[in-house]
Legacy VTK file of the C-alpha trace (Angstrom):
# vtk DataFile Version 3.0
C-alpha trace
ASCII
DATASET POLYDATA
POINTS 335 float
12.857 8.895 -36.019
15.999 6.746 -35.838
17.116 3.622 -37.653
17.167 0.708 -35.210
18.134 -2.045 -37.646
15.484 -4.402 -36.231
11.793 -5.210 -36.599
11.488 -6.459 -33.019
8.840 -5.021 -30.735
10.796 -2.810 -28.339
9.563 -2.334 -24.761
12.808 -1.768 -22.886
14.713 1.514 -23.086
17.224 3.108 -20.732
19.103 6.295 -21.505
22.301 6.592 -19.487
23.075 10.196 -20.422
21.357 10.955 -23.727
24.419 9.753 -25.623
24.700 6.165 -24.382
21.413 4.231 -24.324
20.214 0.629 -24.397
16.975 -0.880 -25.725
15.456 -4.366 -25.666
12.542 -6.337 -27.062
11.272 -9.516 -28.641
13.311 -12.285 -30.272
16.130 -11.871 -27.757
16.821 -8.363 -29.048
19.164 -5.988 -27.228
20.421 -2.771 -28.846
22.722 0.042 -27.780
23.871 3.403 -29.061
27.018 5.309 -28.176
26.273 8.457 -30.192
22.829 9.637 -29.126
20.978 7.327 -31.480
22.745 8.195 -34.728
23.736 4.525 -34.857
22.095 1.623 -33.033
23.963 -1.676 -32.969
22.675 -5.159 -32.178
24.087 -6.957 -29.169
24.815 -10.638 -28.875
21.664 -12.555 -27.965
21.772 -13.929 -24.411
21.786 -17.742 -24.470
21.862 -17.617 -28.263
22.846 -21.279 -28.576
19.766 -22.491 -26.699
16.514 -20.509 -26.495
17.669 -16.899 -26.339
15.915 -15.952 -29.567
12.569 -16.884 -27.978
12.963 -14.457 -25.074
11.036 -11.189 -24.780
13.185 -8.580 -23.045
10.670 -6.167 -21.519
13.140 -4.226 -19.365
16.712 -2.927 -19.442
18.753 -0.933 -16.927
22.209 0.354 -17.830
25.117 2.260 -16.275
27.450 2.963 -19.170
28.520 1.611 -22.561
29.680 -1.688 -21.069
27.324 -2.571 -18.205
23.617 -3.361 -18.387
20.983 -5.802 -17.127
18.030 -7.046 -19.189
14.861 -8.740 -17.955
12.927 -11.278 -19.995
9.205 -11.585 -19.298
7.472 -14.870 -19.970
5.769 -17.838 -18.346
7.843 -19.616 -15.732
11.504 -20.026 -16.654
11.089 -17.703 -19.654
11.343 -14.873 -17.106
15.073 -14.228 -16.549
17.720 -11.631 -15.743
21.004 -11.328 -17.660
23.949 -8.993 -17.106
26.781 -7.848 -19.367
29.968 -6.047 -18.347
31.757 -6.098 -21.706
29.456 -4.012 -23.859
27.039 -6.923 -24.567
29.550 -9.213 -26.248
28.748 -11.823 -23.612
25.986 -12.256 -21.019
25.809 -13.842 -17.587
22.538 -15.375 -16.385
21.728 -13.821 -13.014
18.406 -15.435 -12.148
15.682 -17.625 -13.665
12.130 -17.522 -12.367
11.661 -20.654 -10.224
7.845 -20.288 -10.185
6.501 -22.333 -13.089
3.246 -20.362 -12.891
4.975 -16.991 -12.488
5.496 -14.105 -14.900
7.829 -11.154 -14.294
6.523 -7.639 -14.939
9.268 -5.212 -13.928
12.599 -4.894 -12.153
14.543 -2.082 -10.504
18.105 -1.521 -9.390
18.536 0.060 -5.977
21.950 1.617 -6.618
21.983 2.791 -10.223
25.260 4.674 -9.740
27.166 1.611 -8.561
27.163 -1.277 -11.084
28.821 -3.657 -8.654
27.974 -7.064 -7.309
26.786 -5.383 -4.122
23.866 -3.601 -5.770
20.336 -4.567 -4.794
17.879 -5.822 -7.417
14.111 -6.145 -7.068
11.686 -7.986 -9.373
7.888 -7.722 -9.401
5.958 -10.737 -10.658
2.331 -11.610 -11.282
0.466 -13.445 -8.517
1.346 -17.059 -7.780
-1.166 -18.924 -5.600
-3.054 -15.654 -5.119
-0.136 -13.493 -3.963
2.041 -11.003 -5.813
5.645 -12.165 -5.937
8.577 -9.857 -5.239
12.097 -11.234 -5.589
15.086 -9.449 -4.110
18.862 -9.871 -4.030
21.207 -7.690 -2.026
24.186 -8.453 -4.246
22.592 -8.738 -7.673
24.169 -12.106 -8.368
22.793 -14.756 -6.039
21.081 -15.201 -2.700
17.713 -14.446 -4.273
14.780 -14.524 -1.891
11.130 -13.628 -1.875
10.161 -10.393 -0.202
8.887 -11.295 3.264
5.561 -9.542 2.695
3.600 -10.856 -0.281
0.358 -8.917 -0.747
-2.775 -10.763 -1.745
-4.150 -10.297 -5.245
-7.850 -9.765 -5.809
-8.160 -11.212 -9.299
-5.609 -8.683 -10.516
-2.148 -8.609 -12.037
0.624 -6.195 -12.937
1.495 -5.235 -16.517
4.857 -5.785 -18.207
4.328 -2.974 -20.694
7.361 -0.739 -20.167
9.248 -1.901 -17.058
7.754 1.042 -15.175
4.843 -0.346 -13.165
7.265 -0.784 -10.226
8.795 2.338 -8.679
11.573 1.991 -6.133
13.340 4.599 -4.003
10.833 7.401 -4.425
10.797 9.295 -1.138
14.023 7.630 -0.040
13.037 3.989 0.249
9.300 3.942 -0.447
8.277 1.389 -3.069
5.159 1.472 -5.221
3.578 -0.825 -7.760
0.296 -0.598 -9.634
-2.139 -3.273 -10.724
-5.245 -3.791 -12.829
-7.956 -6.305 -13.577
-11.716 -6.894 -13.633
-12.130 -5.635 -10.071
-10.231 -2.435 -10.712
-6.775 -0.958 -10.208
-4.934 -0.714 -6.917
-1.727 0.960 -5.807
0.573 -0.842 -3.362
2.983 1.174 -1.230
5.642 -0.402 0.975
7.371 1.843 3.501
8.502 1.873 7.102
7.073 3.859 8.662
4.127 5.130 6.644
2.478 8.381 7.650
-1.049 7.356 6.774
-2.381 3.857 6.246
-5.640 3.659 4.287
-5.455 -0.124 4.348
-2.704 -2.423 5.547
-2.155 -5.711 3.726
0.882 -7.867 4.390
3.116 -4.877 5.023
1.779 -2.773 2.171
-0.498 0.239 2.195
-3.092 -0.455 -0.493
-5.169 2.209 -2.188
-8.062 1.614 -4.545
-7.473 3.673 -7.701
-11.045 4.155 -8.882
-10.035 6.708 -11.495
-8.659 3.800 -13.572
-11.156 1.667 -15.477
-11.830 -1.989 -14.749
-11.170 -4.933 -17.026
-8.756 -7.825 -17.669
-6.618 -5.562 -19.886
-7.070 -2.346 -17.918
-5.433 -0.637 -14.972
-2.199 1.110 -14.018
0.680 0.547 -16.446
3.323 3.028 -15.304
4.272 5.080 -12.236
6.948 7.755 -12.056
8.230 10.409 -9.662
9.667 13.823 -10.491
12.807 12.846 -8.591
13.925 9.205 -8.342
14.880 9.464 -4.667
12.949 12.336 -3.126
10.042 12.842 -5.489
7.544 15.465 -4.437
5.030 14.445 -7.068
3.961 11.119 -8.550
2.023 10.372 -11.719
0.395 7.091 -12.760
-0.980 6.328 -16.227
-2.802 3.508 -17.969
-6.177 2.653 -19.403
-7.212 -0.376 -21.448
-4.537 -1.637 -23.832
-7.196 -3.469 -25.867
-8.785 -0.066 -26.567
-5.751 2.100 -27.338
-7.724 4.957 -28.898
-10.083 5.398 -25.960
-9.174 8.261 -23.640
-6.412 7.143 -21.318
-6.479 7.088 -17.528
-4.088 9.170 -15.446
-3.768 10.259 -11.824
-1.408 12.378 -9.750
-0.508 12.998 -6.134
1.280 15.879 -4.459
1.708 14.192 -1.089
1.986 10.437 -1.769
-1.283 9.607 0.037
-4.035 11.451 -1.857
-4.484 10.647 -5.523
-6.576 12.666 -7.968
-7.820 11.867 -11.455
-6.427 14.056 -14.211
-9.076 16.572 -15.231
-7.893 16.434 -18.856
-6.498 12.925 -19.449
-4.145 11.747 -22.226
-5.750 11.176 -25.620
-5.296 7.390 -25.508
-4.159 4.396 -23.482
-0.715 5.104 -22.027
1.955 2.537 -21.085
4.795 4.757 -19.782
5.282 8.138 -18.135
8.362 10.154 -17.137
9.265 13.562 -15.740
11.636 15.757 -17.759
13.716 17.915 -15.471
15.194 19.721 -18.476
11.820 20.901 -19.756
9.900 20.899 -16.460
7.086 18.715 -17.773
5.756 15.158 -17.805
5.603 13.027 -20.968
3.431 9.937 -21.361
3.362 7.583 -24.355
1.179 4.843 -25.834
0.103 3.165 -29.080
-1.647 6.241 -30.490
0.879 8.871 -29.479
2.133 10.925 -26.582
0.995 13.751 -24.327
2.642 16.282 -22.035
1.615 17.859 -18.748
3.037 21.065 -17.276
0.912 20.977 -14.105
2.080 17.705 -12.508
-0.457 15.485 -14.246
-3.623 17.507 -13.736
-4.086 18.249 -17.442
-2.539 16.712 -20.568
-2.186 17.956 -24.146
-1.272 15.858 -27.217
2.308 15.880 -28.475
2.272 13.381 -31.361
0.408 10.381 -32.839
3.236 7.827 -33.035
3.021 4.200 -31.913
5.042 3.858 -28.692
5.564 1.412 -25.826
8.155 2.902 -23.478
10.390 5.909 -22.948
13.591 6.932 -21.244
14.166 10.524 -22.225
15.191 11.634 -24.710
14.350 8.272 -26.354
11.070 6.494 -27.009
10.550 2.993 -28.459
7.696 0.994 -29.956
6.728 -1.975 -32.140
8.492 -2.953 -35.362
11.804 -1.557 -34.176
10.553 2.007 -33.747
12.985 4.333 -31.962
12.858 8.119 -31.854
14.586 10.931 -30.022
12.667 13.873 -28.582
12.915 17.040 -30.638
12.585 19.927 -28.151
11.477 22.245 -30.956
8.103 20.483 -31.196
7.202 20.875 -27.530
4.173 23.156 -27.160
4.954 26.376 -25.389
3.745 26.853 -21.832
0.456 28.726 -21.666
LINES 1 336
335 0 1 2 3 4 5 6 7 8 9 10 11 12 13 14 15 16 17 18 19 20 21 22 23 24 25 26 27 28 29 30 31 32 33 34 35 36 37 38 39 40 41 42 43 44 45 46 47 48 49 50 51 52 53 54 55 56 57 58 59 60 61 62 63 64 65 66 67 68 69 70 71 72 73 74 75 76 77 78 79 80 81 82 83 84 85 86 87 88 89 90 91 92 93 94 95 96 97 98 99 100 101 102 103 104 105 106 107 108 109 110 111 112 113 114 115 116 117 118 119 120 121 122 123 124 125 126 127 128 129 130 131 132 133 134 135 136 137 138 139 140 141 142 143 144 145 146 147 148 149 150 151 152 153 154 155 156 157 158 159 160 161 162 163 164 165 166 167 168 169 170 171 172 173 174 175 176 177 178 179 180 181 182 183 184 185 186 187 188 189 190 191 192 193 194 195 196 197 198 199 200 201 202 203 204 205 206 207 208 209 210 211 212 213 214 215 216 217 218 219 220 221 222 223 224 225 226 227 228 229 230 231 232 233 234 235 236 237 238 239 240 241 242 243 244 245 246 247 248 249 250 251 252 253 254 255 256 257 258 259 260 261 262 263 264 265 266 267 268 269 270 271 272 273 274 275 276 277 278 279 280 281 282 283 284 285 286 287 288 289 290 291 292 293 294 295 296 297 298 299 300 301 302 303 304 305 306 307 308 309 310 311 312 313 314 315 316 317 318 319 320 321 322 323 324 325 326 327 328 329 330 331 332 333 334
């Protein structure tokens, strides 16, 4: 465990290199560390003189100790993007949600290695007038536009649990996002061309993910690949966040098109998942702990019983300012 210096609920975390990392959460909170988590310092609150303290920063993406972008999730104009280039002393407002009925769930940066004004940014939002909203900018500053294909929602939404329900650039340009709701979870895949097309809807291949339970608070909460650009394997996790101690839902694919339910699922609802190249395993986290998988998501075994929201290895964050760093010594040995 690490001392965060805040009681905010933390849902955003991005580790640049294990030494520099940024985190974000409620009450306009943004934190960073320059020494692997030994010390976390509070950043200036974006728009502190107006309503910045009311913002809930669900996502953060960073490049180094000076440059990062945070995403606020909230109704209408409470969904925003801010960028800092001076180590979070000051913030520039990049974009405010123009949809008064919208709500942003996740964002991605297309060129993580180039923190310039030419980078592409993508934002996934809940349905507005029955269609999921995807915003995109090719320079990360202005010229924001809606993605030309806006898939229809079937009484479903996306979840802003850990800024990981949207996956961009897996398989060199393929984009995925997961949903949930009373009619069940679905997985949307946008690519050109696509090898197989189970169902085409406004430019997206849509797959019904029946291994995830149905309900207004249930579905897919996180998707990750074992390589951010050319992932061979994908894992999706979730469950029902209103029932955190019920067995979680998880699925995996080895070819992008055919998904399988985990035969031994995580031991609770899970809101984030990530591949660890260093340890050759997957880690997934949620309110009642974390689990690992050494067989690409087929089976999971418990790791701990902490209360977590999101992870960016080696860090994990949760409510009440919880931050911890993975201790490799506690990882179960491969069987």
